[in-house]
C-alpha positions in Angstrom: -152.7 -99.7 24.1 -152.3 -96.1 23.3 -154.7 -93.6 24.9 -156.3 -90.4 23.5 -154.0 -88.5 25.8 -151.3 -89.4 23.4 -153.0 -87.1 20.7 -151.2 -84.2 22.5 -147.8 -85.8 22.5 -144.9 -84.0 20.8 -144.1 -85.1 17.3 -140.6 -84.3 16.1 -138.6 -85.0 13.0 -134.7 -85.2 13.8 -132.2 -84.2 11.2 -129.1 -86.4 11.4 -125.7 -85.0 11.8 -124.7 -81.3 12.5 -125.8 -78.3 10.5 -123.1 -76.0 9.4 -124.1 -72.3 8.6 -122.8 -68.7 8.9 -122.4 -67.4 12.4 -124.5 -64.2 13.1 -122.0 -63.1 15.7 -118.4 -63.4 14.6 -119.6 -63.8 10.8 -117.6 -66.9 10.3 -119.2 -68.3 7.0 -119.4 -72.0 8.3 -118.3 -71.9 11.9 -121.6 -72.2 13.6 -122.7 -75.6 14.3 -125.8 -77.2 15.7 -128.2 -80.1 15.8 -131.8 -79.6 14.9 -135.2 -81.0 14.5 -138.6 -80.0 13.2 -141.3 -79.9 15.8 -144.7 -80.7 14.2 -146.3 -80.3 17.6 -144.9 -80.0 21.0 -146.1 -80.0 24.8 -145.0 -77.0 26.9 -143.6 -79.6 29.4 -141.4 -81.1 26.7 -140.1 -77.8 25.6 -139.4 -76.8 29.1 -137.2 -79.9 29.6 -135.5 -79.3 26.4 -134.5 -75.8 26.9 -133.1 -77.1 30.2 -130.9 -79.2 28.2 -129.6 -76.3 25.9 -132.3 -76.5 23.1 -134.0 -73.4 21.7 -136.7 -72.8 19.1 -136.9 -70.6 16.0 -140.2 -70.9 14.7 -141.0 -74.6 14.7 -137.4 -75.6 14.2 -135.6 -76.5 17.5 -131.9 -76.5 17.6 -129.0 -77.2 20.0 -125.6 -75.7 19.4 -122.7 -78.2 19.4 -121.1 -76.4 22.2 -117.6 -77.7 22.1 -117.3 -77.2 18.3 -119.2 -74.2 17.3 -117.3 -70.9 16.8 -119.4 -68.9 19.5 -120.7 -71.2 22.2 -124.2 -70.3 23.2 -125.0 -70.8 26.9 -128.6 -70.8 28.0 -129.1 -68.2 30.5 -131.8 -67.6 33.1 -132.6 -64.8 35.5 -134.1 -65.2 38.9 -136.9 -62.6 38.9 -138.0 -63.2 42.5 -134.6 -61.9 43.6 -134.0 -59.5 40.9 -133.4 -55.8 41.8 -133.0 -53.3 38.8 -129.6 -51.8 38.4 -128.8 -48.0 38.3 -129.0 -48.2 34.5 -132.2 -50.1 34.5 -133.7 -47.5 36.7 -132.5 -44.9 34.2 -134.5 -46.7 31.5 -137.6 -47.0 33.4 -137.5 -43.3 34.5 -136.8 -42.2 30.9 -140.0 -44.0 30.0 -142.1 -42.4 32.8 -140.8 -38.9 31.8 -141.8 -39.6 28.2 -145.3 -40.8 29.1 -145.9 -38.0 31.7 -144.4 -35.0 30.0 -143.3 -36.1 26.5 -139.6 -35.6 27.4 -137.2 -37.3 25.0 -133.9 -38.4 26.3 -131.3 -39.2 23.7 -128.7 -40.5 26.1 -127.8 -44.2 26.0 -128.1 -46.3 28.9 -124.7 -47.8 30.3 -125.7 -51.5 29.7 -128.2 -51.0 26.8 -127.4 -53.8 24.2 -126.2 -52.9 20.7 -129.0 -55.0 19.6 -132.4 -55.5 21.2 -133.3 -58.2 23.7 -134.0 -61.2 21.4 -133.8 -64.9 21.2 -130.5 -65.7 19.4 -132.0 -67.9 16.7 -129.7 -69.6 14.1 -128.3 -67.2 11.7 -130.4 -67.2 8.4 -133.1 -69.2 10.3 -135.7 -68.2 7.8 -133.6 -69.3 5.0 -133.1 -72.5 6.8 -136.7 -73.1 7.5 -137.5 -72.4 3.7 -134.7 -75.0 2.7 -136.3 -77.6 5.0 -139.7 -76.9 3.2 -138.1 -77.4 -0.1 -136.4 -80.7 1.0 -139.8 -81.9 2.3 -140.3 -85.6 1.2 -143.1 -86.5 3.8 -146.1 -87.7 2.2 -148.8 -85.5 3.5 -152.5 -86.3 3.9 -154.7 -84.7 1.3 -157.3 -83.9 3.9 -157.3 -80.4 5.1 -155.8 -80.1 8.7 -158.9 -78.3 10.1 -161.2 -81.2 8.7 -158.9 -83.7 10.4 -159.1 -82.0 13.7 -163.0 -81.7 13.4 -163.0 -85.4 12.6 -160.8 -86.0 15.7 -163.2 -84.1 17.8 -166.1 -86.2 16.6 -164.5 -89.3 17.0 -163.4 -88.4 20.6 -167.1 -87.9 21.4 -168.0 -91.5 20.4 -168.3 -94.4 22.9 -165.7 -97.1 23.5 -164.2 -98.9 20.4 -161.9 -101.8 19.9 -158.3 -101.3 21.1 -157.0 -101.8 17.6 -159.5 -99.1 16.2 -158.4 -96.7 18.8 -154.8 -96.9 17.9 -155.4 -96.6 14.1 -157.7 -93.4 14.7 -155.0 -91.9 17.0 -152.3 -92.7 14.4 -154.4 -91.1 11.6 -154.9 -88.0 13.6 -151.2 -87.7 14.2 -150.5 -88.0 10.5 -153.1 -85.2 10.0 -151.0 -82.9 12.3 -148.0 -83.9 10.1 -149.8 -83.0 7.0 -149.7 -79.4 7.6 -147.3 -78.7 4.6 -144.3 -78.2 7.0 -141.0 -80.1 6.6 -140.7 -83.8 7.2 -137.8 -85.7 6.9 -127.9 -57.3 42.9 -129.0 -53.8 44.4 -126.6 -50.6 44.1 -126.0 -49.2 47.6 -125.3 -45.6 48.1 -121.8 -45.0 49.6 -122.1 -42.3 52.4 -119.1 -40.1 53.0 -117.6 -40.6 56.5 -117.9 -37.6 58.9 -115.1 -35.2 58.4 -114.2 -36.5 55.0 -116.7 -34.3 52.9 -115.6 -32.7 49.8 -113.6 -29.4 50.0 -115.9 -27.2 48.0 -113.3 -24.6 47.6 -111.5 -26.9 45.2 -112.7 -27.8 41.7 -115.5 -30.4 42.2 -114.1 -34.0 41.5 -117.5 -35.8 42.1 -120.9 -35.8 40.6 -123.1 -32.7 40.9 -125.7 -34.7 42.6 -123.3 -35.8 45.3 -122.3 -32.2 45.8 -125.9 -31.2 46.3 -126.4 -33.8 48.8 -123.4 -32.7 50.8 -124.7 -29.2 50.8 -128.0 -30.4 52.1 -126.3 -32.4 54.8 -124.3 -29.3 56.0 -127.5 -27.3 55.9 -129.3 -29.7 58.2 -126.4 -29.8 60.6 -126.5 -26.0 60.7 -130.3 -26.0 61.4 -130.2 -28.8 64.0 -126.6 -29.3 65.3 -127.6 -31.3 68.4 -130.9 -33.0 67.0 -131.6 -36.1 65.0 -128.5 -36.2 63.1 -126.5 -36.1 66.2 -128.7 -38.9 67.5 -127.8 -41.1 64.7 -124.0 -40.8 65.5 -124.7 -41.4 69.3 -126.1 -44.8 68.3 -122.8 -45.6 66.2 -124.6 -45.3 63.0 -123.1 -43.5 60.1 -124.1 -39.9 59.4 -126.7 -40.0 56.5 -127.2 -37.5 53.8 -130.9 -37.9 54.3 -133.3 -37.0 57.0 -134.4 -40.3 59.1 -137.6 -40.5 57.3 -136.0 -40.9 53.9 -133.3 -43.2 55.2 -135.9 -45.7 56.5 -137.4 -46.2 53.2 -136.8 -49.3 51.2 -135.6 -49.1 47.7 -138.3 -48.9 45.1 -139.3 -52.3 43.7 -139.3 -53.1 39.9 -143.0 -52.8 40.0 -142.9 -49.4 41.8 -140.7 -48.1 39.0 -142.8 -49.6 36.2 -146.2 -48.8 37.4 -145.6 -45.3 39.0 -148.8 -43.3 38.6 -148.9 -40.8 35.9 -150.7 -37.3 35.9 -154.1 -37.1 34.6 -152.9 -34.9 31.8 -150.1 -37.3 30.8 -148.6 -36.6 27.4 -148.7 -40.3 26.2 -150.6 -43.6 27.2 -148.8 -46.9 27.1 -150.6 -50.2 27.2 -149.3 -53.7 27.2 -151.5 -56.6 25.9 -150.8 -60.3 26.0 -152.2 -61.9 22.9 -151.9 -65.6 22.1 -150.1 -66.6 18.9 -153.3 -68.0 17.1 -155.0 -66.8 13.9 -158.1 -68.1 15.9 -157.7 -65.4 18.3 -159.7 -62.2 17.3 -157.1 -59.7 18.8 -154.1 -61.6 17.3 -156.0 -61.5 13.8 -157.1 -58.0 14.0 -153.6 -56.7 14.8 -151.6 -59.0 12.5 -151.3 -56.4 9.8 -149.9 -53.7 12.0 -147.6 -56.1 13.7 -146.2 -57.4 10.5 -145.6 -53.9 9.2 -143.7 -53.1 12.4 -141.6 -56.3 11.9 -140.7 -55.1 8.3 -139.7 -51.8 9.5 -137.6 -53.1 12.3 -135.8 -55.7 10.2 -135.0 -53.3 7.5 -133.8 -50.6 9.6 -131.9 -52.5 12.4 -130.8 -55.5 10.6 -130.8 -54.2 7.1 -132.6 -56.8 5.7 -133.7 -56.5 2.1 -137.6 -56.6 1.7 -137.6 -60.0 0.0 -136.2 -61.5 3.3 -138.8 -60.1 5.6 -142.0 -60.9 3.9 -145.2 -62.0 5.4 -144.4 -65.8 4.9 -141.1 -65.3 6.7 -142.7 -63.3 9.6 -145.4 -66.0 9.9 -143.0 -68.9 10.0 -140.5 -67.2 12.2 -142.7 -65.5 14.8 -146.2 -66.6 14.5 -145.7 -70.2 13.9 -145.2 -72.1 17.1 -145.0 -75.9 17.7 -146.3 -75.3 21.3 -149.8 -76.6 22.1 -151.8 -74.0 24.2 -152.6 -75.6 27.6 -154.9 -74.1 30.3 -154.6 -76.4 33.4 -156.5 -75.2 36.6 -153.3 -74.8 38.6 -151.6 -72.8 35.7 -151.5 -69.1 35.2 -154.8 -67.4 34.0 -153.5 -66.8 30.5 -152.5 -70.4 30.1 -149.2 -71.8 28.8 -148.1 -71.5 25.1 -146.7 -68.8 22.7 -147.7 -65.2 23.0 -147.0 -61.8 21.6 -146.6 -59.1 24.2 -147.7 -55.9 22.3 -146.7 -52.5 23.4 -149.4 -50.0 22.4 -148.4 -46.3 22.5 -151.4 -43.8 21.9 -153.3 -46.5 19.9 -150.4 -47.9 17.8 -148.0 -50.9 18.3 -144.5 -49.7 19.0 -142.9 -52.9 20.1 -143.8 -56.6 20.1 -142.1 -59.2 22.5 -142.5 -62.7 21.5 -142.5 -65.1 24.5 -143.2 -68.7 25.5 -145.0 -69.2 28.9 -143.8 -72.5 30.0 -144.4 -74.5 33.4 -141.4 -73.1 35.1 -140.5 -70.0 33.2 -141.2 -67.1 30.7 -139.0 -67.7 27.8 -138.0 -64.6 25.7 -138.0 -65.6 22.0 -137.7 -62.2 20.0 -138.4 -58.5 20.2 -139.0 -56.1 17.3 -139.8 -52.4 17.6 -140.3 -49.2 15.8 -136.8 -47.7 15.2 -138.4 -44.2 15.7 -138.7 -45.0 19.4 -135.1 -46.2 19.9 -134.6 -43.3 22.4 -136.9 -45.4 24.8 -134.3 -48.3 25.1 -137.2 -50.7 24.2 -134.8 -53.7 24.4 -134.0 -53.0 28.1 -137.5 -51.8 28.8 -139.2 -54.8 27.6 -136.9 -57.1 29.3 -137.7 -55.5 32.6 -141.5 -55.8 31.9 -141.0 -59.4 31.0 -139.1 -60.0 34.4 -142.1 -58.2 36.2 -144.6 -60.3 34.2 -142.9 -63.5 35.3 -143.2 -62.1 39.1 -146.8 -61.6 38.5 -147.4 -65.1 37.1 -145.5 -66.5 39.9 -148.1 -65.2 42.4 -150.7 -67.8 41.2 -148.3 -70.4 39.7 -145.5 -70.7 42.3 -143.4 -73.1 40.3 -143.1 -70.5 37.5 -140.3 -68.4 38.8 -137.7 -68.0 36.1 -137.0 -65.7 33.0 -135.1 -67.3 30.2 -133.3 -64.8 28.0 -132.2 -67.2 25.3 -128.4 -67.6 24.9 -125.5 -65.8 26.6 -122.5 -65.4 24.3 -119.4 -64.3 26.3 -117.3 -64.3 23.2 -119.6 -61.8 21.5 -119.3 -58.4 23.2 -122.6 -57.1 22.1 -124.3 -60.1 23.5 -122.9 -59.8 27.1 -125.6 -57.4 28.2 -127.7 -60.3 29.2 -125.4 -61.1 32.1 -126.4 -57.6 33.6 -129.8 -58.9 34.8 -128.8 -60.3 38.1 -129.0 -62.8 39.7 -128.6 -65.2 36.8 -127.5 -68.7 35.9 -125.8 -70.3 33.1 -126.4 -73.9 32.1 -123.5 -76.4 32.2 -123.2 -77.8 28.7 -122.2 -81.1 29.9 -124.1 -81.9 33.2 -127.1 -79.5 32.5 -127.2 -78.1 36.1 -127.4 -74.4 36.6 -124.5 -72.4 37.9 -124.5 -68.7 39.1 -123.1 -66.5 36.4 -120.4 -65.0 38.7 -118.9 -68.4 39.1 -118.8 -69.0 35.3 -117.2 -65.8 34.0 -113.6 -66.3 35.3 -113.6 -69.6 33.3 -115.2 -68.0 30.1 -112.5 -65.2 30.3 -109.9 -68.0 29.5 -111.8 -70.3 27.2 -114.9 -69.9 25.0 -116.0 -73.5 25.8 -116.4 -74.3 29.5 -117.9 -77.0 31.8 -119.4 -74.9 34.7 -119.9 -77.8 37.0 -116.7 -78.1 39.0 -117.3 -81.5 40.3 -115.3 -83.7 38.0 -117.3 -86.9 38.9 -120.8 -85.3 38.0 -122.4 -86.6 34.9 -125.6 -85.7 33.0 -128.3 -87.3 35.3 -131.0 -87.0 32.6 -128.9 -88.7 29.9 -130.3 -91.5 27.7 -129.9 -94.7 29.5 -132.4 -97.1 27.9 -132.6 -96.0 24.1 -134.9 -98.9 23.5 -137.7 -97.1 25.4 -137.6 -94.2 23.0 -141.0 -93.7 21.3 -141.1 -94.0 17.6 -144.1 -93.0 15.3 -143.9 -95.1 12.0 -146.6 -96.3 9.6 -149.6 -95.0 11.7 -148.3 -97.0 14.8 -146.5 -95.8 18.0 -144.0 -98.3 19.4 -140.9 -98.4 21.5 -137.6 -98.1 19.5 -136.6 -101.5 20.8 -139.7 -103.1 18.9 -139.2 -100.7 15.8 -135.5 -101.6 15.2 -136.3 -105.4 15.1 -139.0 -104.8 12.5 -136.7 -102.6 10.4 -133.6 -104.5 10.9 -131.6 -101.4 9.3 -128.5 -100.6 11.3 -127.9 -97.4 9.3 -130.8 -95.6 11.3 -129.3 -96.5 14.7 -126.7 -93.8 14.8 -129.3 -91.0 14.1 -131.6 -92.3 16.7 -129.1 -92.7 19.4 -127.8 -89.2 18.7 -131.3 -87.9 19.1 -131.8 -89.7 22.3 -128.5 -88.5 23.8 -129.5 -84.9 23.0 -133.0 -84.7 24.2 -132.3 -86.9 27.2 -134.2 -90.1 28.6 -137.5 -88.3 29.8 -138.1 -86.5 26.5 -137.1 -89.5 24.5 -139.8 -91.5 26.3 -142.5 -88.8 26.0 -142.0 -87.4 22.6 -142.8 -89.2 19.4 -139.9 -89.5 16.9 -141.3 -89.7 13.3 -139.6 -92.2 11.0 -140.6 -92.4 7.4 
């Protein structure tokens, strides 16, 4: 007998075969290839397990590249925030922001590893058009009752006393169909190198080093003149290298990411920056009140940065792409205070939104979905800055929820130069496309230099441990009933469906196949 807990089950509709579409990276008109499904609703645990098998979402469309066939293989990449230390270029971005906030200083210089495009989830090219196409091809018979009324009815029924088993199953199935009737488709730290004693720069010659290094050398010489037999000599007597800094400064630890982000500003700071976490829900008053401003920013960004025509970045596309999420919000007692689900992380500068980072907070990670920002503030390197803020946010969530300890950056595409920047957030790992184990990126890069597609797991005997082993246990939702695929196929006796179901099972793995409900018309 099905229980009420099943009402929160993921409901997906798989599209048989592979989709061919224009690649947004190499511009091949039909070279990008993926498998996809529409998620009518999805639990955060199911989505966590899916992205750990190479899936990603774009709105409610969840897709998985066919790695050994697509023109630009997309490898899932995750950063390990607990061990993360900002690079020199990351620190430049953070200091640039602090200078702007404190004094209004504007630096137009580019950061070494700043991406050509902002940090974003690499959704399928033309994803909005694809979602629209799926809507047009919709052939699912939707319920006439309004979704809200159905959900209210569900709550009333949940409050009633016990009913017969058959009645419980029927009510559950009716409410699941109500969810389907929503008008959606159916079918490492840089260490300063200290010059060795006696090998300082000859200042009588033209400088061949950075001015900063020369200033440090002068300071060292001055300190030696002032105290030739003092503390500096003491360091040498203990066999330690001569430092450019006095002992007090030398003993300091490098500033943490949080120290750099949250450095105190003067009372008369020129600007005020506030980061707000807002749930993606039109029932949330803060999300609703900021929707118009957030949408206007999205349009400005898409048209200026991606040269999208106005008709391709309308309110409908914005809502489906960045405001419509299949993830069900969850607030377990052992979870983060904000709960799990989809959120907009809004960057408010002096009372207006200048950037929005779309993120999913999942049981084991913060997953970056997309970023859009005001092009007028490009000088702040908001793509890099927001990624660093999201890494710091992941560390903050980890303090209460210990298992939440990773930052997923979407896909790493080694064959696309402008997407390599994601590999600069170290330490990080890439997902093996065959065995679905995580491998440090340093071990993967040599192989990727030789071939676009690589199996990162070096054990030739290793297999996908989460593969589908018992497809008959897969859960199907058909005609208001939930049943194992083994039972369903005996009732239908339609062998033509089997290839599609088995393909789905192999891609989502045994665990998700048993938990999620596969809709069959």
